[in-house]
N, C-alpha and C positions, 0 to 999 in steps of 0.2 A: 510265691515261686521265684526262684533266683533266675536272673538273666544269664544266659550262657554265652561264652565266647563264640563269635560268629565263624571262627576258623576251626575250632576243635571240640566245642561243646563242654569244656570245663567251665566252672563258675567264673564269670567275668568280674574283674576288679578294676578295670580301666574303661573309661568312656571318653571318646574324642568329642570335646565340646563344640568346636566350630561348625560341625555339620548337624543336619537334622535327619540322620539315618541311624541305623543300628550298628555303629562301630564300637562294639564292646569287645574287650580283650581280656584274656587271662594273663597270669604272670609269664607264661611260656611264650605266648604269641605276640605280646606287645613289642613294637619296634623300639629299640633302645639306641642311644648314641646320637641324639639330636644336637645340632650346634648350639641351641639355646641352653644346653646343659654343660657347657664348657667353662672352665676357669679362664677368664679373659686374659689373665696375666701369663699363664703357662700354656694355654690351648689344649690342656688335658681335660678329658671328660670327667665329670663329677660322677661318683659311684655311690650306690646304696650300701646298706649294712652288709650285704652279701658279696660286695665287690663287683656288682654288675653296673654297667652304664645306666644312667637314668633315662626314662622316656621323656618325650617332649613335654614342656610345661602346659601344653594345650589339652592334656589328658587329665580328667578328673580321676581320683583314686578312692575306692571304697574298700577298706580292709576286709569286710565280710561279704562283699559282692553287692550287686544291685537287685532290688526286688522290683518286679514289673509294676506292681500297684503303687509303691512308694514313689518311684521316679515319675510316673505319669501324674500322680497327685501333686508332686512338687512342681512340675512344669505347669500344671493348671493353676496352682497358687501364684506362680510367677506371672502368668498372663493375667490373672484376675487383678493382681496388684498394679497392672499397667506397664509391665516390663515385657520385653521380647524374649520368649522362651527358646528362640533359635539363635540367640546371640550370647556368647559366653560373657562378654563385658556387661551386658544387661543383667544377666543372672548374677554376676558378681555384685553389681549395684544393689540388687534385691537382697542378697545375703547380707551385705554390709548394713543395709537399712534394718533388717531383722535383728542383727547383732546389736546395733546401736540402740534399738528400742528396748532391748532386754537389760541394758546397763543401768 
């Protein structure tokens, strides 16, 4: 079953990584225009393929949405491997380790 946007109930494609709660958003409800997505030379916002401002880099994106079971299983795998599932940097380290092991 797909996780729904907590604001409108459409399929969620964004998840806010730094928090340990249900901050899932659809394309319509995601906050856009964070300063981390600015061109530092021109101070203009970076845009996606549709000309919209990009969301903050602290949001994970899943093109087809998030499955309840898959996300929970992934976080359990992160914790079993000795990483903190509530810390986005720790999750990044876990993913980097998995990728390097597959090379």
